[in-house]
C-alpha positions in Angstrom: 15.0 58.0 178.7 14.0 54.6 178.0 12.2 54.0 181.1 10.2 57.5 180.5 9.7 56.4 177.1 8.3 52.9 178.1 5.9 54.6 180.8 4.7 56.9 177.9 4.1 54.3 175.7 1.8 52.4 178.3 0.1 55.3 179.4 -1.1 56.6 175.9 -1.8 52.7 175.3 -4.3 53.0 178.2 -5.5 56.2 177.6 -7.1 54.9 174.1 -7.9 52.0 175.9 -10.1 53.2 177.9 -11.9 55.3 175.7 -12.3 52.3 173.0 -9.9 54.3 170.7 -7.7 51.9 169.8 -10.1 50.9 166.7 -9.1 54.3 165.5 -5.5 53.9 166.1 -4.0 52.3 162.8 -0.5 53.4 161.8 -2.1 55.0 158.7 -4.8 57.2 160.8 -1.6 57.9 163.1 0.7 58.9 161.0 -1.9 61.3 159.2 -2.6 62.8 162.3 1.0 63.0 163.2 1.5 65.1 160.3 -1.7 67.6 160.8 -0.1 68.0 164.1 3.4 69.3 162.5 1.6 71.5 160.1 0.4 72.8 163.4 3.8 73.3 164.5 4.6 74.9 161.4 2.2 77.7 161.7 3.6 79.0 164.8 6.9 79.7 162.5 5.0 81.1 159.2 5.6 84.6 158.3 8.0 85.3 161.4 11.7 85.5 161.3 14.6 83.7 162.1 14.7 85.6 165.2 11.6 85.8 166.0 11.3 82.1 166.0 14.4 82.0 168.6 12.8 84.3 171.1 9.3 82.8 171.2 6.9 84.8 173.6 6.3 83.1 176.7 2.2 82.3 175.1 3.8 81.0 171.9 6.2 78.9 173.4 2.9 77.1 175.8 1.3 76.8 172.3 4.4 75.5 170.2 4.8 72.8 173.6 1.1 71.6 172.9 2.0 71.1 169.5 5.3 69.0 169.8 3.5 67.0 172.5 0.9 66.2 169.8 3.4 65.3 167.8 5.4 63.3 170.0 2.3 61.3 171.4 1.4 60.5 168.2 5.1 59.0 167.3 5.1 57.2 170.2 1.8 55.6 169.6 2.7 54.6 165.7 5.8 53.2 167.2 4.0 51.2 169.8 1.5 50.0 167.1 4.3 48.9 164.5 6.4 47.2 167.5 9.6 50.0 167.0 11.6 50.7 169.6 12.5 54.5 169.1 15.0 54.9 171.1 16.9 51.9 169.6 15.9 53.1 166.2 16.7 56.8 166.9 20.5 55.7 168.1 20.8 54.0 165.0 19.7 56.7 163.0 22.6 58.5 164.6 25.0 55.6 163.8 23.9 55.6 160.6 23.9 60.0 160.0 27.6 60.1 161.8 28.6 57.6 158.7 27.3 59.7 155.9 28.0 63.1 157.4 31.7 62.8 158.8 32.8 65.7 160.8 35.8 66.3 159.1 33.8 66.9 155.9 30.6 68.6 156.9 31.4 70.6 160.0 29.8 73.9 159.5 28.0 72.7 156.2 24.4 72.2 155.6 24.6 69.9 151.9 22.7 66.8 151.8 25.4 63.5 152.3 25.7 62.7 148.7 26.6 66.6 148.0 29.8 66.2 149.7 33.4 65.1 148.2 
């Protein structure tokens, strides 16, 4: 996984450099693009039921996959620009969340961490 993220980061960096797009890839612009792509992902689920969202048609799943790829691309580019190790950051966040949401207190519940006894 780490090697794959590193490979993706380097490929995206090269892709932008070859097209002279790096000049547009500020963290601000990339964050804005990320949100646009996230909104495009949400559009696929707007107005459908929970059940429908769990059993997408092949065509719809392909469209959702493309949006998820766009989100990942922008996320990796932002992390690259800010020199953030996404894998390490995700592991740290998972550890933090496991402390905020102990299994014995939250299993099967969906409250915010400060709403538990």
